[in-house]
Structure formats: structure tokens, C-alpha cells
N, C-alpha and C positions, 0 to 999 in steps of 0.2 A: 425496443428502445435503441436509439443511436448511442454510440459510445460517448463518453465525456469529451469535451472539447480538448484539443491538443494544447499543451501548456504554452506554446508560443509558435508562431508561424515558422520560425527557423527550425525548431525542433521537429515540427510536422514535416518539413521538407527533408530533414535528416532521416527521418523514419522512411519516407518514400524512397530515398536514394538507397538506403540499406536493405530495403525489402525487394528491390528490383532484381529479377533474375540476371545472372551474369557472373563474371569472375573478377577477382581482385587479387593481385599477387599470386596468380596461379591457383587460387582457391575459389570454390563455388560460393557465391553470396546469394542473398534472397531467400534465406532460410525461413521455413514456416515457424511463426512465433507462437503458435497455439500451445506448444509443449515446453515453453521456456526458451531461454537464449543459450546457444552453445557457448562453451567456455571461451573460445577464441573470437567471438563475434564482436564487431566494433561497438555495438550498443552496450554490451557488458563492460567493455573497456571505458566507454564514456561514463557510465554510471559509477564505475569504480573510481575514476578520477574525481568526479564531483563529490562522492561520499568521503573520500580521503581528505579533500580540501575542507569539507564541512567539519569533519572531526578535528582537523588541525585548529580550527577556530573555536571548537567546543570540546576540548580535550577531556573535560570532566565527564562528558557523556559517553566516552568511548569504553567499550568492552568488546572482546572478540565475538562473544555471542550476539550482542546487539548489532554489531557491524555486519555479521553474517546474515542475520535476520533481515535487516534493512536492505542489504544488497541483493540477497537471493529471493526472499519471500515477499518483499514489497516492490522494489524497483524492477528487477528482472522478471519476476513472476507476473506482475500486473501490466506488462507492456501490451498485452493483447486483451481486448475487451472481454473475450470469453473466459479469461482467467480472472479478471476483475469480478465478474458476476458468475462464479463457478459453483457457488453453493446451491443445492437443490433441496426441495422439500420431499416428503415421502412419496409424492406422486410423480417425482422426476421433473417438476417445473423449476426452471432457473429463477432464483430470487434476486431482485434488483433493489429492494428497499430494506433498510436496516431493521425495521420493526419485525418483518417476517424472518429475517436472519436470526434475530434474537429468540424468536419462538422456536426455531429449530434447535438452538443452543439449549433450550430447556428440556428437550426430549431425553428420555432415559436411554443412554447408550454407554458403551464401554469407555473407560478413561482415556484411551488413546484417541478415540473419536472426539471426545469432549475437548481434549487439548487441541486437536486439529481444528475444530470448528471455532473455538474461542480465540485461538491465535490468528485464524483467518479473519474473524470479525474485527479484532484489534488492528490487524494490518490494513484491512479495508477502510476502517475509520481514519487511520493515520494517512493513508494514501489519498483518499478522496478529500480530506480536509486540507492536506498539504499541497496537492497538485491541482485540485479542481474545486476550490471553495465557491467559485461562481456558479457551478452546477448545483451545489447544495442550496445556495441562496435562491437561484432562479427556478429550480425544479422542486417545488415545495413538497411534492408527493414522495420524495426520497426519505422524508421523515414523517412520523405519525403526527396526528393532531388529537389531543395535545401531546407535546413532547415532554414526557415525564421520565426521569431517570433517578436511580438511587445514588446519592452522594454521601458516603459514609453511612450513618445510621438512618438518614432521612431521605424522603423522596422530594425531588425538586422539579418544578415545571419550568421549562426553558422557552424563551421567545425565539431564539435564533437556532437554526439547524446546526450551525457550526459548534455551538456550545453543547448541544445534545450529542453530536457525534463524538466530541471530545470526552464527554462523561461516559458514554457507552464504550468507547475504545479503551478507556482506562479500566472500566469494569471488566471487559472481556479479557484483557491481559491479566487482570487480577485473578479471574477465575481459572485461567490457564495455569498461572503460577501455583495456585492452591491445589489443583489437581496434580500438577507435576511434582508437588512436594513428596508424594508417596509413589507415584507411578513413573515419573520421568525426571528425577532430581538433577540430571545434567543440564536441563533447560530451565529449571526453576528460576535461577538468578536472572537469566535474560528477561523472562516475562515479568519478574518482580520489578526490575529496573524500568521496563517500559510502562508498567502500571503506575509506579510511584512518580515517574518523571514524564508522563505523557505530554504535557504542554511543552516541555523543553524539547522533547524529540519531535514534536510537531513543528517547532521553529526550525529544527535541524533539517527536516524534510523540505520545508519551504526554502531554506537556503540551498539545498541540493537542486531544487527546481530552478532557482536563479542561476546557479553555476552551470547547469546543463544548458540553459538558454544562452548563456554568455560564452560557451565553449567555442573556440575557433573553428573546429570541424563542423559544429552545428551551424554556425554563421556561414561557413563556406557552402554548405549544402543549400542554405536558403538562397544564396546568390546564384547557385547553379540552376535553380528552378524558377528564378525570377523571369 
């Protein structure tokens, strides 16, 4: 499968400029993105600026743990398509649809692995819904048919993939928080906040996308490649 569409033509141009081999200010640029973004990379600085501005507008959503999770585990980690679809099944096959990811989450594994998988699924749902809603709507195979998810004590059938992703993202963070209660209490509050306020954090991620697209450096990169 080809990766999701770039969120804007200008941002796509910015990515191309930043991935090109060469040097800037005496430092090598064009770093391989498959293992995350180095601390001093321009992309990390871009995401940090956008995230800081978004939290300034939605200060009630801020917490150090959530800010770190969104910055590192969502924005920076998902910049490469191999990181977006990094979860694999028991045979080693990469998973690209949410339903199969959820099946992996039900497998009996240790608590650390359960937290890792559930937090990844939550981040995946948040990222895809916030940055690439068009992909979810157009590529109907990214969600199962029927789309049924547990909402509180009942099961609900959804018509729109975006609603399904929101429900399952919230559930995944909730499972991560519950497992963390005993095995990783330092991250429990972060996952609890993300589960309880998933729709609000989704709007925050959408704002981050807009701020990235409107960033002067991103627009300049677009002009350079015109």
C-alpha cells in the first residue's frame, strides 16, 4: 500500500527538502527517517512549534506527559510510513488496517507489550483521523464491515470510519491506562487523559496539521520546489 497522502503540498515539499542529502550550517541533513527524527532535526523543531501553539490555544488539554506523547510518539514517530504501519502479526506481516491491529491487542502477552500495542493503536487512530481523514473515508478497507465498537457498556455500529477510529482510539488508550495502573503508573495519567478527552485531542491534532501547513518554513519549501 502506498503511504497516506501528504497533508498539504507545501508540507510535502518541506519533507522533500529536509530529506535531501547535503549539509546545512555545517551539519549533515537528509537523515533516514525510519528510526525517528534526531533531536536537532528541522522537522522536530517544526512539530514542536506547531504543538506549542496548539497547546497555547487549548491550555486545558496540556500536560507534560500528553505533550511528550503527541510530540514524540505521534508526530515525530509517524513521519515515516514504515513507522505508521509498524505493528506486525505473529507471522511477521505488517498490519495496515485497524481491525487486525485490534486482534493483535487481544493476544495474551506481558503487560509491557500490552501497553506498547494499545498506546500505539491509540496514537495510530489519533494520527490517521487528525492528519489523513480523507484516506479513512476514501479507503474503506481501512475499517472493518460492519464497524462495531464498544462505547461504555454497549456495542455501537458506526457508519463513518472516522467515528469508528475515534471510538477504538479512545478504547485503546483506556486499555493502556488500565494496564499501566499496576505495571507503569508513571504513564497512567497520560493515557487516561487521552482516553477521556480523545475527541478534544483529535481537534488539537487537526490544529497542529493546520499550523504545520501554515508555517513560513513549510511555505518557503513549497516555493523552492515550484
